[in-house]
C-alpha positions in Angstrom: -16.0 -8.8 27.0 -16.9 -12.7 28.1 -16.5 -11.9 32.0 -17.0 -9.8 34.8 -13.7 -8.4 35.5 -14.6 -5.3 36.7 -11.2 -3.8 37.0 -10.4 -4.7 33.5 -13.7 -3.2 32.1 -13.7 0.0 34.2 -9.9 0.4 32.3 -11.8 -0.2 29.1 -14.6 2.0 29.8 -11.9 4.9 31.1 -10.1 4.9 28.0 -13.4 4.6 25.6 -15.1 8.2 27.5 -11.6 10.4 27.6 -12.4 10.2 24.0 -15.9 11.8 23.9 -15.8 13.8 27.3 -15.5 17.6 27.4 -12.1 18.7 27.4 -10.7 19.1 30.4 -13.1 16.7 31.8 -12.6 13.4 32.9 -15.3 10.7 33.8 -16.4 9.7 36.9 -16.9 5.6 38.1 -17.8 4.4 41.0 -18.8 0.9 42.1 -22.7 1.3 43.5 -25.2 -1.9 43.6 -23.4 -4.5 41.7 -22.7 -2.3 39.1 -20.9 0.7 38.0 -22.3 4.3 38.1 -20.6 6.5 35.9 -20.5 10.2 35.4 -19.4 12.4 32.4 -19.5 16.0 30.8 -20.6 15.4 27.0 -21.3 19.0 25.3 -21.4 20.6 28.3 -24.6 18.2 29.5 -24.0 16.2 32.5 -24.8 12.5 32.0 -24.9 9.3 33.6 -25.0 5.9 33.2 -25.3 2.1 35.0 -23.3 -0.7 34.1 -24.3 -4.3 35.3 -22.9 -7.6 33.7 -25.0 -9.4 32.0 -24.4 -12.9 32.7 -26.8 -14.9 30.7 -25.6 -12.8 27.5 -21.8 -12.5 29.1 -21.8 -9.1 28.0 -21.6 -5.5 30.0 -25.1 -3.7 29.6 -25.5 0.4 30.3 -29.3 1.7 31.7 -29.9 5.3 31.1 -33.1 7.2 30.6 -35.0 4.6 31.3 -33.6 2.2 28.3 -31.1 -0.4 28.2 -28.4 -1.2 25.9 -25.6 -3.3 25.0 -21.8 -1.7 25.8 -21.4 -1.6 21.9 -24.7 -0.1 21.2 -23.9 2.6 24.1 -20.7 3.9 22.3 -21.9 4.0 18.9 -25.3 5.5 20.2 -26.1 9.5 19.8 -24.8 9.6 23.6 -21.2 9.3 21.8 -20.1 8.3 18.8 -23.5 8.8 17.1 -22.4 6.2 14.2 -26.1 6.6 12.7 -25.5 10.6 12.3 -22.0 9.3 10.8 -23.5 6.6 8.1 -26.0 9.0 7.1 -23.6 11.2 6.1 -20.9 8.9 4.4 -24.4 7.4 2.5 -24.7 11.5 1.2 -21.1 12.1 0.5 -20.3 9.2 -1.3 -23.7 8.5 -3.1 -23.1 11.6 -4.7 -19.7 10.8 -6.0 -21.2 7.5 -7.4 -21.3 6.3 -11.1 -24.3 4.4 -12.8 -21.9 2.9 -14.8 -19.9 1.1 -11.8 -18.8 -2.8 -12.5 -17.5 -4.6 -9.4 -14.2 -5.9 -9.8 -12.5 -9.3 -9.0 -9.5 -10.2 -6.4 -8.0 -13.0 -4.8 -6.4 -14.3 -2.0 -2.8 -16.0 -2.2 -3.4 -19.6 -3.7 -7.3 -18.8 -3.7 -9.6 -18.3 -7.1 -10.7 -14.7 -8.3 -13.7 -13.7 -6.5 -15.8 -10.2 -6.1 -13.5 -8.2 -5.0 -15.5 -6.1 -2.4 -17.1 -9.4 -0.7 -13.6 -10.7 -0.3 -12.2 -7.8 1.5 -15.3 -7.8 3.7 -15.1 -11.5 4.9 -11.4 -11.2 4.8 -11.7 -8.1 7.4 -13.3 -10.1 9.9 -11.4 -9.2 13.2 -9.8 -12.1 15.3 -9.6 -12.2 18.9 -6.0 -12.9 18.9 -4.4 -10.1 16.7 -5.4 -7.2 14.7 -6.5 -8.1 11.2 -4.3 -6.1 8.4 -5.9 -6.7 5.2 -3.4 -5.7 2.4 -5.2 -4.7 -0.7 -2.5 -4.2 -3.9 -2.9 -4.0 -7.6 -1.8 -1.7 -11.1 -2.6 2.0 -10.5 -6.2 2.3 -12.2 -6.8 -1.3 -11.9 -10.2 0.1 -9.5 -8.7 -0.4 -5.5 -10.3 3.0 -4.6 -13.7 2.6 -6.7 -14.0 -0.6 -5.1 -13.1 0.1 -0.9 -15.5 3.5 -1.9 -18.2 1.2 -2.9 -17.5 -0.7 0.2 -17.7 2.3 2.4 -20.8 3.1 0.6 -22.7 -0.1 1.2 -22.0 -1.1 4.8 -23.2 2.8 5.5 -26.5 1.7 3.6 -26.7 -1.6 5.6 -25.6 0.1 8.8 -28.8 2.5 8.4 -31.4 -0.4 7.8 -30.1 -2.1 10.8 -28.8 -5.2 8.6 -24.4 -4.5 10.2 -23.3 -3.6 13.3 -20.3 -1.9 11.8 -18.8 1.4 9.4 -16.0 1.5 7.3 -14.2 4.6 7.4 -12.2 5.5 4.2 -9.3 7.7 4.8 -7.7 8.6 1.2 -3.7 9.4 1.9 -3.6 11.4 -1.1 -2.2 14.6 -0.5 -1.5 13.9 3.0 1.9 12.4 4.8 1.0 9.5 6.6 3.0 10.7 9.4 -0.2 12.9 9.9 -2.7 10.1 9.9 -4.0 11.9 13.3 -4.7 14.9 10.9 -5.9 13.0 7.7 -8.4 11.1 10.3 -9.8 14.5 11.7 -9.8 16.3 8.5 -12.0 13.0 7.3 -14.3 13.1 10.4 -15.0 17.1 10.2 -15.4 16.9 6.3 -18.1 13.9 7.5 -19.1 16.4 9.9 -18.9 13.6 12.6 -19.7 14.2 16.4 -16.6 12.9 17.3 -12.8 13.6 17.6 -10.0 11.4 15.7 -9.0 10.1 19.5 -12.5 7.7 19.1 -11.8 6.4 15.9 -9.1 3.9 17.3 -11.4 2.8 20.3 -13.8 2.3 17.8 -11.9 0.4 15.6 -10.4 -2.0 18.6 -14.4 -2.4 19.7 -15.3 -3.9 16.1 -17.8 -1.0 15.4 -15.2 0.9 12.1 -12.7 -0.7 10.0 -10.6 1.9 9.1 -9.3 1.7 5.5 -5.8 3.9 4.4 -6.2 4.3 0.9 -3.3 4.8 -1.6 -0.4 5.8 0.7 2.2 4.6 -0.7 1.9 7.3 -3.7 3.8 9.7 -1.0 6.5 7.9 0.8 9.6 7.9 -0.3 11.4 11.3 0.6 14.3 11.1 2.9 12.6 9.8 6.3 9.1 9.5 4.9 9.0 5.1 4.6 10.2 5.3 8.1 7.4 8.0 9.3 4.5 6.3 7.2 5.2 2.9 8.2 5.6 4.5 11.6 2.5 6.1 11.7 0.2 3.2 10.6 1.9 1.1 13.1 1.4 3.7 16.0 -2.4 3.1 14.9 -2.3 -0.4 15.0 -0.3 0.0 18.4 -3.4 1.6 20.1 -6.0 -1.1 19.0 -3.6 -3.7 21.0 -4.4 -6.6 19.1 -8.1 -6.1 18.6 -10.2 -4.8 15.1 -9.1 -4.4 11.4 -7.3 -1.9 9.5 -7.2 -2.2 5.1 -4.6 -0.8 3.4 -4.5 -0.2 0.2 -1.5 0.4 -2.5 -0.4 -0.6 -6.0 2.7 -2.9 -5.4 3.4 -6.1 -3.0 6.4 -4.4 -2.1 4.7 -2.6 0.4 2.8 -5.1 2.0 6.9 -6.5 2.5 7.8 -3.7 3.7 4.7 -3.2 6.3 6.0 -6.8 7.3 9.3 -5.8 8.0 8.8 -2.2 9.6 5.9 -3.0 12.2 7.1 -4.9 15.0 7.1 -3.3 18.5 4.9 -2.8 21.9 4.9 0.6 24.1 2.5 1.9 26.6 -0.3 2.9 24.1 -0.4 -0.7 23.2 1.3 -3.9 21.6 1.6 -4.3 17.7 0.1 -7.4 17.6 -1.3 -8.3 14.3 -2.2 -11.0 11.3 -2.1 -10.0 7.9 -4.1 -10.9 4.9 -2.9 -10.0 1.3 -5.5 -9.4 -1.6 -4.5 -9.1 -5.0 -7.1 -6.8 -6.9 -7.4 -8.4 -10.2 -7.5 -6.2 -13.6 -10.9 -6.3 -15.7 -11.1 -9.2 -17.8 -13.6 -9.8 -21.1 -16.6 -10.1 -18.3 -16.3 -6.9 -16.7 -15.3 -4.9 -20.1 -18.3 -6.3 -21.8 -20.5 -5.5 -18.7 -19.2 -2.0 -19.0 -19.9 -1.5 -22.4 -23.3 -2.1 -22.4 -23.7 1.4 -22.0 -22.2 2.4 -25.2 -22.9 2.1 -28.7 -22.3 -1.0 -30.4 -19.4 1.3 -32.3 -18.0 2.3 -29.8 -18.1 -1.2 -28.3 -17.2 -2.6 -31.4 -13.7 -0.3 -31.5 -12.9 -0.8 -27.9 -12.9 -4.6 -28.3 -10.9 -4.4 -31.4 -8.3 -2.3 -29.6 -8.0 -4.5 -26.3 -7.5 -7.5 -29.2 -4.8 -5.1 -30.6 -1.3 -6.5 -30.2 -0.4 -2.7 -30.5 -2.7 -2.2 -27.6 -0.5 -0.4 -24.8 -0.5 -3.2 -22.3 -3.6 -3.7 -20.3 -4.8 -0.1 -19.7 -8.2 -1.1 -21.3 -8.7 -3.7 -18.8 -7.8 -0.9 -16.2 -11.4 0.8 -15.3 -10.7 4.6 -15.6 -8.9 4.6 -19.2 -11.6 1.9 -20.4 -14.3 4.5 -18.8 -12.6 7.7 -20.8 -11.7 6.1 -24.1 -15.5 4.7 -24.3 -16.7 8.9 -23.4 -14.0 10.3 -25.8 -15.1 8.0 -28.6 -18.9 8.5 -27.6 -19.1 12.4 -26.6 -16.8 13.7 -28.8 -16.7 11.4 -31.7 -13.1 11.0 -31.2 -11.3 8.3 -33.0 -8.8 6.0 -31.1 -5.3 5.1 -33.3 -4.1 1.7 -33.0 -0.3 1.7 -32.8 0.0 4.6 -30.7 0.4 4.6 -26.5 -3.4 4.9 -25.4 -2.5 7.1 -22.6 -0.4 9.4 -24.9 -3.7 9.9 -27.1 -5.8 10.2 -24.1 -4.1 13.2 -22.9 -3.9 15.0 -26.2 -7.3 14.7 -27.0 -7.9 16.4 -23.4 -5.8 19.0 -24.0 -7.2 19.9 -27.4 -10.8 20.0 -25.8 -9.7 22.2 -23.2 -7.9 24.5 -25.0 -10.2 25.0 -28.0 -13.9 24.6 -26.4 -13.1 25.6 -22.3 -9.7 27.9 -22.3 -10.9 30.3 -24.9 -12.0 34.5 -24.0 -13.2 37.3 -26.6 -10.4 37.0 -28.6 -10.3 33.6 -29.2 -7.8 30.5 -27.5 -6.0 31.4 -24.1 -3.0 28.8 -25.1 -1.5 26.7 -27.3 -1.6 22.7 -27.3 1.9 23.1 -25.8 1.1 25.8 -23.6 -1.3 24.0 -21.6 0.9 21.1 -21.5 3.6 22.9 -19.9 1.4 24.1 -17.5 0.2 20.6 -16.3 3.8 19.9 -16.4 4.1 23.1 -13.9 1.6 21.4 -11.7 3.1 18.2 -11.6 6.5 19.0 -11.1 5.3 21.5 -7.8 3.4 18.6 -6.4 7.1 16.3 -6.9 8.8 19.4 -5.3 6.5 19.7 -2.3 6.4 15.8 -2.0 2.3 15.8 -2.0 -0.1 15.0 -5.0 -2.5 18.6 -4.2 -2.0 22.2 -4.6 -3.5 24.6 -2.4 -5.2 27.6 -3.9 -2.1 29.9 -3.0 0.1 27.5 -4.6 -1.4 27.4 -7.8 -2.2 31.2 -7.8 1.6 31.8 -7.8 2.0 29.0 -10.0 -0.3 30.6 -12.8 0.9 34.0 -12.0 4.7 33.0 -12.9 3.2 31.0 -16.3 0.9 33.8 -17.2 3.9 36.6 -17.6 6.2 34.2 -18.7 3.2 33.6 -21.8 1.7 36.8 -21.8 -1.6 35.8 -20.9 -4.5 38.2 -20.2 -5.7 38.4 -17.1 -9.0 36.6 -17.7 -7.1 33.8 -18.6 -5.0 33.7 -15.4 -8.6 34.1 -13.4 -9.9 31.0 -15.5 -7.0 29.1 -15.1 -7.2 29.3 -11.2 -10.8 29.6 -10.4 -12.1 26.5 -12.5 -8.8 24.5 -12.3 -10.8 21.3 -10.4 -13.1 21.1 -13.5 -10.2 20.9 -16.1 -10.0 17.7 -17.7 -7.1 15.5 -16.0 -7.4 17.2 -12.9 -10.2 16.7 -9.9 -10.9 18.4 -6.3 -8.3 17.1 -3.9 -9.0 15.6 -0.6 -8.6 18.9 1.3 -10.3 22.0 0.5 -9.3 24.4 -2.3 -6.9 21.8 -3.2 -6.6 20.5 -7.0 -4.8 17.1 -7.9 -4.9 15.2 -11.0 -7.8 12.8 -11.9 -5.7 9.8 -11.3 -1.6 9.0 -10.7 -0.9 8.0 -13.9 -1.8 11.1 -15.4 0.8 12.7 -12.8 3.4 10.4 -14.4 2.8 11.2 -17.8 3.4 15.2 -16.9 6.0 14.6 -14.4 7.8 12.2 -17.0 9.4 15.6 -18.7 11.4 17.0 -15.7 12.5 13.8 -15.0 13.9 13.2 -18.8 15.5 16.9 -18.7 17.4 16.4 -15.7 18.7 12.9 -16.6 20.1 15.0 -20.2 21.8 17.1 -18.0 23.6 14.9 -15.6 24.3 12.8 -12.5 23.9 16.7 -10.5 20.7 17.3 -11.6 19.6 13.6 -11.5 20.3 12.9 -7.9 18.4 16.1 -7.0 15.4 15.6 -8.6 15.2 12.1 -7.5 15.4 13.0 -4.0 12.0 14.1 -3.3 9.7 11.1 -3.4 8.6 8.3 -4.7 8.9 8.2 -8.7 5.9 6.4 -10.8 6.9 3.8 -12.9 4.8 5.6 -15.5 6.6 8.7 -15.4 10.1 6.6 -15.3 9.1 4.7 -18.5 8.2 7.8 -20.3 11.0 9.9 -19.1 13.8 6.9 -20.2 11.8 6.8 -23.7 12.0 10.5 -24.1 16.2 10.4 -23.3 16.5 7.3 -25.7 14.5 8.2 -28.7 16.7 11.4 -28.4 20.0 10.0 -29.3 21.3 9.1 -25.9 22.2 5.4 -25.2 20.9 3.0 -22.8 24.8 3.2 -21.5 24.7 7.1 -21.2 21.5 7.3 -18.6 22.9 4.2 -16.8 25.8 6.2 -16.2 24.4 9.1 -15.3 22.3 7.1 -12.9 25.5 5.4 -11.3 26.7 8.6 -10.5 23.9 10.4 -9.0 23.6 7.6 -6.2 26.0 8.9 -3.5 26.2 6.5 -0.6 27.5 9.1 1.8 24.3 11.3 0.6 21.5 11.3 3.3 19.3 10.6 0.5 20.8 8.1 -0.9 18.2 5.5 0.3 15.5 7.4 -1.9 17.9 8.0 -4.8 18.9 4.6 -5.2 15.4 3.6 -5.2 14.3 5.8 -7.5 17.3 5.2 -9.8 16.2 1.8 -9.7 12.9 2.3 -11.3 14.8 4.3 -14.3 17.4 1.4 -14.7 14.6 -0.9 -14.9 13.2 1.0 -17.7 16.7 1.2 -19.7 17.2 -2.3 -19.3 13.6 -3.0 -20.4 14.3 -1.2 -23.9 17.9 -1.8 -24.6 19.2 -4.8 -22.4 19.7 -7.0 -25.5 20.0 -3.9 -28.0 23.2 -2.6 -26.7 26.4 -5.1 -25.9 27.9 -4.7 -21.9 25.5 -2.9 -20.0 26.9 -1.5 -16.9 24.6 -1.0 -14.4 25.7 -0.3 -10.9 24.7 1.0 -7.4 20.7 1.5 -7.8 18.3 -0.1 -5.9 15.3 -2.4 -7.5 12.9 -1.7 -5.3 9.4 -0.5 -6.3 10.2 -0.8 -9.8 8.5 -2.7 -12.6 11.6 -5.4 -12.9 9.0 -8.3 -14.3 9.5 -9.2 -18.1 12.8 -7.8 -18.4 15.0 -9.2 -21.1 18.9 -8.9 -20.7 22.1 -10.3 -22.2 25.6 -9.9 -21.5 25.4 -7.3 -18.9 27.5 -6.8 -15.7 25.7 -5.6 -12.4 27.6 -4.0 -9.4 26.6 -2.7 -6.3 22.7 -3.6 -6.6 19.9 -4.7 -4.7 16.9 -6.0 -5.4 14.5 -5.8 -2.9 11.3 -7.7 -3.2 11.5 -7.2 -6.7 9.3 -9.5 -9.4 11.6 -11.3 -11.7 8.8 -13.2 -13.2 9.3 -13.5 -17.1 12.6 -11.7 -16.6 15.7 -13.3 -18.4 19.0 -12.5 -17.5 21.5 -14.8 -19.9 25.3 -14.5 -19.7 25.4 -11.9 -16.8 27.7 -11.2 -14.6 27.6 -9.8 -10.9 29.7 -8.2 -7.8 28.0 -7.3 -4.7 24.5 -7.9 -5.8 21.9 -8.7 -3.1 19.0 -10.6 -3.2 16.0 -10.1 -0.8 12.6 -11.9 -1.0 12.5 -11.5 -5.1 9.8 -13.2 -6.4 10.8 -15.6 -9.8 8.9 -18.2 -11.4 11.0 -21.3 -12.1 8.6 -21.6 -15.3 9.8 -18.3 -16.7 12.3 -16.9 -14.9 16.2 -17.3 -15.9 19.3 -16.0 -14.1 22.0 -16.6 -15.8 25.1 -15.0 -13.7 28.6 -15.6 -13.0 29.6 -13.8 -9.7 26.0 -15.0 -7.7 25.9 -17.6 -5.5 22.8 -19.3 -3.1 24.2 -17.3 -0.3 23.1 -13.8 -1.4 19.7 -14.3 -1.6 18.1 -13.8 1.8 14.4 -15.3 1.4 12.6 -16.4 -2.0 9.1 -15.9 -3.0 7.5 -18.4 -5.7 5.3 -17.6 -8.3 3.0 -20.6 -9.4 -0.9 -20.7 -11.2 -1.7 -20.8 -7.1 -0.4 -17.4 -6.4 3.3 -16.3 -5.1 4.3 -18.3 -1.5 7.6 -17.9 0.3 9.9 -20.6 0.1 11.2 -21.4 3.5 13.0 -25.2 3.1 16.9 -24.2 2.2 16.7 -27.6 -0.4 14.1 -26.2 -2.0 15.7 -22.8 -2.4 18.4 -24.2 -4.1 16.2 -26.6 -6.2 14.6 -23.4 -7.2 17.5 -21.5 -7.9 18.9 -24.3 -9.7 15.9 -24.8 -12.1 16.3 -20.8 -12.9 19.7 -21.6 -14.2 21.5 -20.2 -11.3 24.4 -23.4 -11.3 27.0 -22.5 -9.7 28.8 -23.0 -6.3 24.9 -24.3 -5.5 26.5 -27.7 -4.5 29.2 -26.3 -2.2 26.3 -24.6 0.1 26.7 -25.9 3.6 24.3 -26.3 6.0 24.1 -27.0 9.6 24.2 -30.4 11.2 20.8 -30.5 12.5 18.1 -33.0 12.5 15.6 -32.3 9.5 12.9 -32.6 12.1 13.9 -29.9 14.1 14.6 -27.7 10.7 11.0 -28.6 10.0 9.6 -26.8 12.5 12.0 -24.2 12.4 10.3 -23.5 8.7 7.4 -23.9 9.8 7.2 -21.0 12.6 8.8 -19.0 10.2 6.0 -19.3 7.8 3.6 -18.7 10.7 5.8 -15.7 10.9 5.8 -14.3 7.2 1.9 -13.2 8.2 2.1 -12.6 11.7 4.5 -10.7 14.4 3.5 -12.7 17.1 2.7 -16.7 17.4 0.2 -18.2 20.0 0.4 -21.2 21.8 -2.9 -21.5 21.9 -3.2 -20.7 18.0 -4.4 -23.5 15.8 -2.0 -26.0 14.1 0.8 -23.7 15.2 0.0 -23.8 18.6 -0.2 -27.1 18.9 3.5 -27.4 17.0 4.5 -25.0 19.8 3.8 -27.2 22.8 5.3 -30.5 21.1 8.9 -31.5 22.6 10.8 -30.0 19.5 8.6 -26.9 19.3 9.6 -26.5 22.8 13.1 -26.8 21.9 13.3 -24.5 19.6 11.2 -21.6 20.9 13.6 -22.1 23.8 16.5 -21.5 21.9 15.1 -18.8 20.0 13.9 -17.2 23.7 17.5 -17.6 24.8 19.1 -15.9 21.9 16.8 -13.2 21.5 15.3 -14.1 18.1 12.0 -14.4 19.8 10.6 -12.4 22.9 7.9 -14.2 25.0 4.8 -11.7 26.0 2.3 -13.6 28.7 -1.1 -11.2 27.3 -4.6 -11.0 28.8 -7.2 -11.8 25.9 -10.7 -13.2 26.2 -10.8 -16.0 28.6 -7.6 -17.2 30.4 -4.3 -15.5 29.2 -2.3 -16.6 26.3 1.6 -16.9 25.9 2.9 -14.9 22.9 6.1 -14.9 21.1 7.0 -11.9 19.2 9.7 -12.1 16.3 12.3 -9.9 16.6 14.5 -11.0 13.2 12.1 -11.5 9.9 11.9 -14.7 8.9 13.9 -15.0 6.3 17.0 -13.9 8.3 16.2 -16.3 10.6 15.7 -19.5 7.8 19.2 -17.5 6.4 21.1 -18.7 9.4 20.6 -22.5 8.5 23.9 -22.2 6.0 27.2 -22.1 7.4 29.3 -18.9 7.7 25.9 -17.0 6.5 26.3 -13.4 7.0 23.2 -12.9 9.7 23.4 -11.2 13.2 24.5 -12.2 16.4 21.4 -13.3 17.7 20.3 -15.5 14.7 23.6 -16.9 14.5 23.0 -18.0 18.3 20.0 -19.5 17.9 21.0 -22.1 15.6 24.2 -22.6 17.9 21.6 -23.7 20.6 20.0 -25.8 18.1 23.5 -27.4 16.8 24.9 -27.9 20.0 21.2 -29.8 21.3 21.2 -31.8 18.4 
């Protein structure tokens, strides 16, 4: 607060206290002697405090029990949120989970240099007065996002207890929980930490900057029918309650979800207004420095062997640059004296080693082993497919008991074996305790994907009907798709056989068509990775390349029909002598140095937005002439010269492009906001915003912020859609066409 607006403060105070008072009660607020006398009931104890405006410090202060504190300290104090007690419990809980071999990872902003990841996220999440700060952390599975965020949460709690910080991170894992029930996840996390507040208070504390919410790994669950809308709607609902204040950190494995957030979260209601600015942070894989630092804790023999495996051309991609798998490899080599072979997939070797250890030394009874290696793999596969069916990454004890009982009957296992498998499930290799009490989960999503691959492979072999049925469940991990396609192809099927099954699996009239199409695209990308230049005249139909691994593909002579590339990464991807019909390209990432798009049947009009990669990161290109030039550099020469743009002065187009660039990272434009605000009040800027408001592509929203009221313009269409209307005869919404017509008429 920076002024003594009593009415506004009273509204904030009442909203804050309502989340802490006893159920069925309300705070009483009365004007008294130049201040506010407030009474409320908390833990069935009647309390009161006196609030006054301190003009010298420009803040409200609270007098209670002979003590005088500022308002922020009052809300965080033992009378209400008791954040100090919460900090103690965070330190205790996370302290038990910490490993002594933690090596800080690196991250970077777009166009920035690598730096310590936790420090970057800490700095990027500093809230702003004008909008809620959304920090989106993306990175490969296993890159260390969750561990970094856990360390960030722990260290902030330690600083809070030392009096060195005024805020805490509240870290909620979405694994095992549908984000449609984000409030339930918040409530469960608060209960686990024995917090003295309810989930209703979290948004209020984030709004005041005393908590920074972390939502970790929500992308692992979304994907089923309606779940994209539910997941992003849940997160958007929470941000809406913040009404343009505070900070939220979201972590996912793909930039696809960052772009989905930009597209799907833009509204306002009686709860507040979705007013945000987004900061993308890319978590980097470990390099030689981090790997060497971690290897210092192991014997020279292990260190030498690991370095040799990392340098080997047969190494499985970048798996040893991922902290979890580097750790597991070192532990097996050190503790188990296990040999890791060159030329064989590392993940497969880790799984085999863990399975052998379990069945030979842990799953044993008086008469020897309970299970064979193959049977234990079968059990883990059943656990994975049951999670897939339930659209979760966790199974409760009752479900696990039923699953093991059926498995035990099929394999005639003794009762003691069944009991062992249920009671000690969380301590088994590759499994762990889930986030909910009494549940189990896979130690990492890569292990889940490994065991899910076999059911997916079997469905592909059975045909399109089985494939459609299994693909409608949830979001298919790339690792599962890669292993499943590899198994089918190794069994003798051709790449075209698989692509034909996938084409038939996507029924546009099916209510699950969206998720089936995306998952089919994830599988189709893996077919193209293996057979793109081996088989002639491949036909790819009906699928959507969304959260698929499309980078590094090499495809020659293929035909694409009815395909959608949604924010696909096409760096190092080569399409040579290919044909296309009804193919859409939405915000794809290209690198003019490494991307080749040699197509017939594709024109620049098929591209809605473009993201361009360089050594400085990935930036969205909004300049029509530049987009055409970049596509030409990628080999797309056909019809480029025939693209006609509207007859509008370059100075006007340049302003539209700058406004669109701003809207690519924030859903609001404030006329008082730095360079973009200065641009907005120029004659050309006012002309553009007037046309935008009249056509409905933006909406004017005056807002009360600290200080005088400010004018905001909310975007009502995506920036790439807005810019697409510059091309004559482009297929754009009526509001966009009207906007450009107004600018044309004014020229």
